[in-house]
MARBA-3410 file (N, C-alpha, C, O; in Angstrom, 1 decimal):
86
220.8,95.0,156.0,220.4,94.0,156.7,219.8,93.0,157.8,219.0,92.1,157.9 ~ 221.4,94.2,159.3,222.0,94.5,159.5,221.7,93.7,161.1,220.6,94.1,161.7 ~ 222.5,92.8,161.8,221.2,91.8,162.4,219.9,90.8,162.2,219.2,90.6,163.2 ~ 219.6,90.3,160.9,219.1,89.9,160.3,219.3,88.2,159.4,220.4,87.9,159.1 ~ 218.5,87.7,159.3,219.2,86.6,158.0,219.4,86.5,157.2,218.5,85.9,156.5
219.9,86.7,156.8,220.3,86.7,155.0,219.9,85.7,154.5,220.6,85.6,153.5 ~ 219.1,84.8,154.6,218.2,84.0,153.9,217.1,83.4,155.1,217.2,82.4,155.7 ~ 216.1,84.3,155.1,214.7,84.1,154.9,214.4,83.4,155.0,213.4,83.3,154.2 ~ 214.6,82.3,155.6,212.8,80.9,154.7,211.9,81.1,154.3,211.1,80.9,155.2 ~ 211.2,81.3,153.2,210.2,81.4,152.6,209.1,79.8,153.4,209.3,78.9,154.1
208.3,80.3,152.8,206.9,79.0,153.1,207.2,77.4,152.5,207.1,76.3,153.1 ~ 207.6,77.8,150.9,207.4,76.2,150.8,209.2,76.6,151.4,209.0,77.4,152.3 ~ 210.1,76.4,151.4,211.1,75.5,152.1,211.0,75.7,153.7,211.6,75.3,154.6 ~ 210.5,76.2,153.6,210.4,75.9,155.6,209.0,74.5,155.5,209.1,73.6,156.4 ~ 207.9,74.5,154.4,208.2,73.4,154.5,208.2,72.2,154.4,207.5,71.3,154.8
209.6,72.1,153.4,210.5,71.5,153.0,211.2,71.0,154.7,211.0,69.9,155.1 ~ 211.7,71.5,155.1,212.8,70.6,156.3,211.8,70.3,156.7,210.6,70.5,156.6 ~ 213.0,69.5,157.8,212.4,67.7,158.0,212.2,67.7,159.9,213.2,68.0,160.5 ~ 211.3,67.5,160.5,211.2,67.9,162.3,212.2,68.1,162.3,212.3,69.3,162.1 ~ 213.4,67.5,162.6,215.1,67.4,163.5,215.4,68.4,163.0,216.6,68.7,163.2
214.3,69.5,162.0,215.6,70.3,161.5,215.8,71.6,162.4,216.7,72.4,162.6 ~ 213.8,71.5,163.2,213.3,72.8,164.3,214.5,72.1,166.0,215.0,71.1,166.3 ~ 214.3,73.8,166.6,214.4,73.4,167.4,213.0,73.5,168.7,213.0,73.9,169.8 ~ 212.3,73.2,168.2,210.4,72.7,168.8,209.8,71.6,167.4,208.9,72.0,166.7 ~ 210.3,70.7,167.2,209.7,69.5,166.2,207.9,69.9,166.4,207.4,70.4,165.5
207.4,69.7,167.4,206.4,69.4,167.3,205.1,71.2,167.6,204.0,71.6,168.0 ~ 205.9,71.5,167.2,205.4,72.8,166.7,206.3,73.3,165.3,205.7,73.5,164.3 ~ 207.2,73.4,165.3,208.5,73.5,164.0,208.5,75.1,164.2,208.0,76.1,163.6 ~ 209.1,74.9,164.9,209.5,76.7,165.8,211.4,76.4,165.9,211.9,75.3,166.0 ~ 211.9,77.8,166.0,212.6,77.7,165.9,213.5,76.6,165.1,214.1,75.7,165.7
213.7,77.0,163.2,213.8,75.8,161.9,215.6,76.4,161.8,215.6,77.6,161.3 ~ 216.9,75.9,162.3,218.3,76.2,162.1,218.7,75.0,161.0,219.6,74.2,161.3 ~ 218.1,74.9,159.6,219.1,74.7,158.5,220.0,74.3,158.5,220.5,73.2,158.3 ~ 220.5,75.9,158.8,222.5,76.2,158.6,222.5,77.4,159.9,221.7,77.8,160.7 ~ 223.8,77.7,159.5,224.7,78.3,160.8,223.7,79.5,161.6,223.4,79.8,162.7
223.4,80.1,160.2,222.9,81.8,160.2,221.6,81.4,161.4,221.6,81.9,162.5 ~ 220.5,80.4,161.0,219.9,80.4,161.8,219.8,79.5,163.3,218.9,79.5,164.1 ~ 221.2,78.7,163.2,220.8,78.4,165.1,221.5,79.6,165.8,221.3,79.9,167.0 ~ 222.3,80.4,165.0,222.2,81.7,166.0,221.4,82.5,166.1,221.4,83.4,166.9 ~ 220.5,82.5,165.1,218.4,83.3,165.7,217.9,82.6,166.6,217.5,83.1,167.7
218.1,80.9,166.2,217.7,80.7,167.3,218.0,80.7,169.1,217.4,80.5,170.1 ~ 219.4,81.0,168.5,220.2,81.6,170.3,219.6,82.9,170.5,219.2,83.2,171.6 ~ 219.4,83.8,169.4,218.8,85.0,170.0,217.4,85.0,170.5,216.9,85.7,171.4 ~ 216.8,84.1,169.6,215.3,83.6,170.5,214.9,83.3,171.2,213.8,83.5,171.7 ~ 216.2,82.4,171.7,215.9,81.1,173.2,214.7,81.7,173.5,213.6,81.4,173.3
215.3,83.5,174.6,214.4,84.1,175.5,213.0,83.6,175.6,212.5,83.2,176.6 ~ 212.5,83.6,174.2,211.0,83.8,173.3,210.6,82.1,173.3,209.6,81.8,172.6 ~ 211.3,81.1,173.9,210.7,80.3,173.9,209.7,79.9,175.3,209.6,80.4,176.4 ~ 208.8,78.3,174.6,208.4,78.2,176.4,209.0,77.9,177.6,210.0,77.2,177.6 ~ 208.8,78.1,178.1,209.2,77.2,179.6,209.8,75.8,179.7,210.7,75.1,180.1
208.5,75.8,179.0,208.6,74.3,179.3,209.5,73.2,177.8,209.8,72.0,177.6 ~ 209.7,74.0,177.4,211.0,73.8,176.1,211.7,74.5,175.9,211.8,75.0,174.8 ~ 212.4,74.7,176.8,213.5,75.5,176.6,214.6,74.2,176.2,215.5,74.1,175.3 ~ 214.1,72.9,177.6,215.3,72.0,177.5,215.6,72.0,176.3,216.5,72.5,175.6 ~ 214.8,71.2,176.0,214.7,70.4,174.5,215.4,71.7,173.9,216.6,71.7,174.1
214.9,72.7,173.1,216.0,74.3,172.4,216.7,73.3,172.2,217.2,72.5,171.5 ~ 216.8,74.0,173.7,218.7,74.6,174.1,219.3,73.1,174.3,220.1,73.4,175.2 ~ 219.5,72.0,174.1,220.1,70.7,173.2,219.8,70.5,171.7,220.2,69.6,171.1 ~ 219.2,71.3,171.3,218.7,70.5,169.9,220.1,72.6,169.4,220.8,72.9,168.4 ~ 219.8,73.4,170.4,220.4,74.6,169.9,221.7,74.2,169.6,222.4,74.9,168.9
222.2,73.2,170.1,223.7,73.3,170.9,224.1,71.5,170.1,225.1,70.7,169.9 ~ 222.7,71.6,169.8,223.6,69.9,168.7,224.6,71.0,167.2,225.8,71.3,166.9 ~ 223.1,71.4,166.5,223.3,72.4,165.5,224.7,73.2,165.2,225.6,73.5,164.4 ~ 224.3,73.4,166.3,226.0,74.2,166.7,226.9,73.8,166.3,227.2,74.2,165.2 ~ 227.3,73.2,166.5,228.1,71.6,166.6,228.9,71.2,165.5,230.0,71.1,165.1
227.2,70.6,164.8,227.4,70.7,163.5,227.6,71.2,162.8,227.9,70.5,161.8 ~ 227.5,72.7,162.6,227.6,73.5,161.7,229.1,74.4,162.3,229.9,74.8,161.5 ~ 229.1,74.5,163.7,230.5,74.7,163.7,230.3,75.9,164.8,231.2,76.4,165.3 ~ 229.1,76.2,165.1,228.8,78.0,165.5,229.5,77.7,167.2,229.9,76.6,167.7 ~ 229.6,78.5,167.4,230.7,79.2,168.6,228.6,79.6,169.6,228.2,80.8,169.6
227.9,78.7,170.1,227.4,79.2,171.4,227.9,80.2,172.7,228.7,79.7,173.5 ~ 227.3,81.8,172.9,227.6,82.1,173.5,227.0,82.9,174.8,227.2,83.9,175.4 ~ 225.7,81.6,174.7,224.2,82.5,175.2,224.3,81.4,176.9,224.0,80.3,177.1 ~ 224.8,82.6,177.8,225.0,81.8,179.5,224.2,80.0,179.5,224.6,78.9,179.8 ~ 222.7,80.9,179.0,221.3,80.0,179.6,221.9,78.2,178.7,222.2,77.2,179.4
221.9,78.2,177.4,221.7,77.8,176.8,223.2,76.9,176.7,223.4,75.9,176.1 ~ 224.4,77.7,177.6,225.3,76.5,177.6,225.4,76.1,178.7,226.4,75.3,179.0 ~ 224.3,76.6,179.7,224.1,75.6,181.3,224.0,74.6,180.8,224.9,73.9,181.3 ~ 223.0,73.5,179.4,223.1,72.6,179.4,223.7,71.9,178.4,222.8,71.4,177.8 ~ 224.4,71.8,178.1,225.6,71.9,177.4,226.4,70.9,179.2,226.9,69.8,179.2
226.3,71.8,180.3,227.5,71.6,181.3,226.6,70.4,182.5,226.8,69.7,183.5 ~ 225.3,70.8,181.6,224.3,69.5,182.6,225.0,68.5,181.9,225.9,67.7,182.1 ~ 224.3,68.6,181.3,224.8,66.9,180.2,226.2,66.1,180.7,226.7,65.0,180.7 ~ 226.4,67.0,180.8,228.2,66.3,180.4,228.9,66.5,181.8,230.1,66.5,181.9 ~ 228.1,66.7,182.6,228.6,66.8,184.5,229.2,67.4,185.0,229.3,67.4,186.3
229.9,68.2,184.3,230.8,69.7,185.1,229.9,70.5,185.9,230.2,71.5,186.5
END
């Protein structure tokens, strides 16, 4: 299972998540209920629709702080720098 999420969400678990647990709540894409899923969202960020990347990046950063995940993606980190005015 190297490189995969240890506990992939099944349909029932995914349905139980709140909209705020998703990187893109409108379409319930990029679920992030825990640290492994935050890392997965970071890894799949490049596949997100261009018009949703800003929202997704900010949500990934928010969840990363909550779960203690160190984000490595320069593209995602740019949104954090813009927000803080660096």
